[in-house]
C-alpha positions, 0 to 999 in steps of 0.5 A: 822214813814212812810209817807203815804199821799202826805202832809206827804211825802212833810213834810218829804222831807222838813225835809230831805232837812233841815237836809242835809243843817244843817249838812253842816255848810260850806254851800251846793249848790242846786245841791248837795242837789239833790244828797244827798237827792235823790230828783228832782231839782224841788222838791229841789227848791220848798223846799228850797224856802219854807225854806227860806221864813220861815226864817229857811235857808239863801241863798247866791250867790256863786261868780264863773266864771260860766255864767247865774244865780249864784249858791246859797249856803244854810245854816240854820239860827241857831237862827230861832229855839231854844230849852231848855234842862234840865238835872236832875242830882243827882249833880245839875240841869242844864238848857240850851238853844241851837240854831238849830245847838245844840250850847248852847247860855245860861245856868244856873246851879242850886242846886241839885234836892230836895225832892219837884219836884214841887219846882224844876220845878218852879226853872227850869221855873224861870231859863229858863225865866231868860235865855230868858230874857237875850238873848232878852236884848242882842239883843235889847229887841225885844223878838226874843228868846221868839218867837224862843223858841219852846220847852223843852227836859228833860234828867233824869237818870234811870227808866222813862215812856217816852211816859207818861212823868213820872219819875218813880224811878231814882237812887240817887233821892229819892224825885222823884218817879212817878212824872208827870214831863212833865205835871208839866213843860208844866203847868209852862212854856207853852211849849211842852216838851219831856223826855228821859234818860240822856244816850240817850240825850248825844248820840243824842247831839253827832249825831246831828251836823253831825260830823261823817257819819250818817250810823255809829254805835256809842256806848256812855259810860256815866259816871256820878253818875253811868255809863250807855250806849247808841247805835245809828245806822244809826242816830237812838238811840236804846231805847228798848221796855221800854226806859231802854236799856243801863243799864249796872251797873250790867254788870260783869267785872271779876275784882275781886270776890266782890259780888254785892247785885244783886247776881252777882260778880264784877258788873261794878257799884261796881267799877264805881259808884261815891260813891264807888269810893270816898270810895276807895279813902278815904280808900287809904288815899286820903284826900278829904273834908268830907263835900263836895258833891260827885261831888265836892269830885270827882273833888278833887280826879281828881285834886290830880291825875293830881298833881301826887298823886299815891293813887288817880291815882290808884283809878281812874285807877281802874275805867278805868280798869272796864270801859275798861272791860265793853267797851270790852263786849259792843263793842263785842255786838254792833260792833260800828265804834266808842266809845264816852265817856262823862258825868259829871264825866268823865272830872275828870277821863279822864286823868288817866282812858282813856288808860285802856278804849281804851285798853279794847275796842280794845281787842274786836274781838282779837284786829282786830277791827278798832275802834275809842275811843274818849272823848266827846267834849261837856263837863259836860253839855252834858246831858242838851245839849242833852236834848235840842237836843232831842226836836230838833230831835223830831221836825226836824228829818225825821225819826220821821216825 
């Protein structure tokens, strides 16, 4: 959003300075802020003073041999602003609270969403209250966490109306059709809330800490009950006109001639959707608990593969080959600097599947592309962490100011 008035310009500049400090956890001097933000010394001085007064930034003198007034090293106060994240996943509900650096400081994992969204929202609200109460008690009971908690981000799979705050028709969640989720959450918690796809949330969490240059184009492959993708350029997620960008389940892989119900041959989802992966594992003779939930069965499959079960390894290798073909196509389309792979199912597949994904991604552009392909460091909580980061981004990103 373009700032058009002086107050808007001032607020945007403040967010620009805050971001420059936030992505420098080791601390940054005022003179460096001038260069990074393109602002005058006076503007940076005034902005940092306001940020310090509001408790968002801490300034400590640097001990140097220079004469005169000591230079100050600026760091954000991580606990000055907290955000909650909720991941609505077919395997379970995850509720987390993160600080301003998107570091988790509290978490609850709940039973999978059921057929009563209002009851699920009440469970989410109770879990969040429990986390906040625990944080307050750990710090002397002064209710600092309750005061610092600013809002909630929610990550969900599939079709949604982000602007209207509605979950429309998410896959694998039959009880969640046309649910006004944000209205329910606001009524239950009294907090502001934002909604986005889990793939976009995951990539937002990866981009937020500033671990890589903001100008990079980054492709994220999300591996959960199904597979999705997200792309960011210049630190901005590409969401599409209806927030449906990155739905790649029907991307043709060319791996076989099996026909998908959509009419295409060898769609990605036929090789990577968790239920189909488990069907192939059982058909190959891999012993899996028939009564376990799909996420638990996938964990069993991964454990057997890690222990050397050749049938289990071949099933997971097939997932890797399919993801590799998808990665090659998506790298050819988006030309990213790096590919990150994560999501709640990836930890069970990574060891065996990763080599094929890397090989596939690097076959794009005839292998001439200098491309980093890495696994996410955020684990299976990336959806919830990303959801919380969505709220931080809405509140603190200069691009959205």
